[in-house]
N, C-alpha and C positions, 0 to 999 in steps of 0.2 A: 347418593351416599351421604352427603352433607345433611340432607333433609332427615334421613333416618337417624343420624347421630343427634340432631337437634330434637327430634321427637322423643328419642330415648332419654335425653337429658331432662326434657320437660316432664316426662312421665316419672322419672326418678325423683325429681324435685317435688312433684305433686304427692307421690307416695310418702316421701320423707315428711313433708308438711302435714299430711293427714295423720301419719303415724305419731308425730310429735304432738300434734294438737289433741289427739285422743288420749295419749299417755299422760298429758298434763291434767286432763280432766279426771283420769282414773286414779291419780295419786291421792293418797290420804292427806288430809290437813294434819300437820304435826300436833300432837297432843301437848297440852300445857299442864303445868302443875296445878293442883287444886287451889281453891281460894286461900288456903293457908300457906301456899308455896311449897307443898310437899309432893314428891313424885312417888310413883309406884314402880317397883322393880321385880323382875323374875329371871331366874337362871335355870337352864336345862342342864342337868348333870348326869354323869354315868358312872362315877366312882365316889367312894367315901372321901378321897382326897379332895375332889371337887366340891363335895358337900361342905367340907371344912373351909375351903377357899370361899365359898359363898357366904358362910357365916363370918369369916374374917372381913369380907367386903362390907357386910351389913354393919359390923362393929366399927370399921374405919369410917364409914359414912356418918355414923352417929357421933364418933369422936371428933370428926371434922365439922360438926355442927350442921350436917346435911341430913336432917331427920327425914324419914320417909313415911308416907301414908301406909303403904303395904309393901311387903317383901316376901316373895314366894319362891321356893326352890322346888322344881319339878324333877323327880328322880326316875330315870328310865334305865333299862338294861339289866345286866346280870347282878348289879349291885343290890337289887331287891332281895337277893338271897342273904346278903350280909345284914340287911335291915331286919330280917326275920330271926336272926340269931340273938336271942335274949342275953346271952353271955358276952356279947360284943360291947365292951366298956367304952370304946371310942364312939360308937353310935349313941350310946346312952348319954355320954357327955355332950355330944353335939345337939341332941334333942333338948337337953337341959339349957344349953346356951341359946338355942333357937327360941325357947320360951322367953328367956330373959331379954332377948333382942327383938321380940315380937316378929319372928320369922316363921312362916308357915311352910311345911313340907308336904308336897303332894307326890304320890307314888303312882306310876303308870300301871294300870290294870292289865294291859296287854303284856307287859314285861312280867308281871306276876303270874299270868296264865302260862306264858312260855316257860318260865323257870319253876313252875309248880309251887308257888308261894301262896298260901291262903291268908286272907285278910286277918283272921284270928291270930295268926302268928306275928303280925306286925304290932309294934307299940301303938297305943291308942292315940298318940299325938299325930300320927301320920294319917292324912286323908288320901283315900284311893280315888283316882280319876280313871275313867274308861281308857283314855288314850293320852299319853303325856305330850305328844306332839300337837294334838288338837287342843289340849289345854294351853300350850304356849300360844297358839293362834288366837284362842279366846282372850287370853291376857293382853296380847298385842291389840286386839280390837277394843279393849277397855283401857287403852292408853298406858300400858305397862311398858317400860323400857326393858328389853329382853336381850339376853346373851346366852349362847350355847357354849358350854365348856366340854 
């Protein structure tokens, strides 16, 4: 019985060791700021309120002297219907502010398809991407710091 327990412990330790050593190799090396010391940021949002919060974040970063190389907001979900409403003054103001802050908005094509929003209905400042979640993964691979709201 004692031998079986010792073998089990040894096997468990070996599995843990192999698992930890493999996971450390699989971890990504942390990205660093570019040569100018600027970072890249991306937020995944699902409401116009979160779009506004993303813009406030970009503004506060700038005001705090923490300039960024790039700032992208990826918009997914039902909010795409609001983006297509040309009479929505809140969205128009946000897009104007985004241009001033050098913030790019991307819109999820899958969400547009689900909620039957056509690209022609969107303001031209908005870039359509096939899949918003895949876009966030792409940005992460390109050293963007990302947050989902």
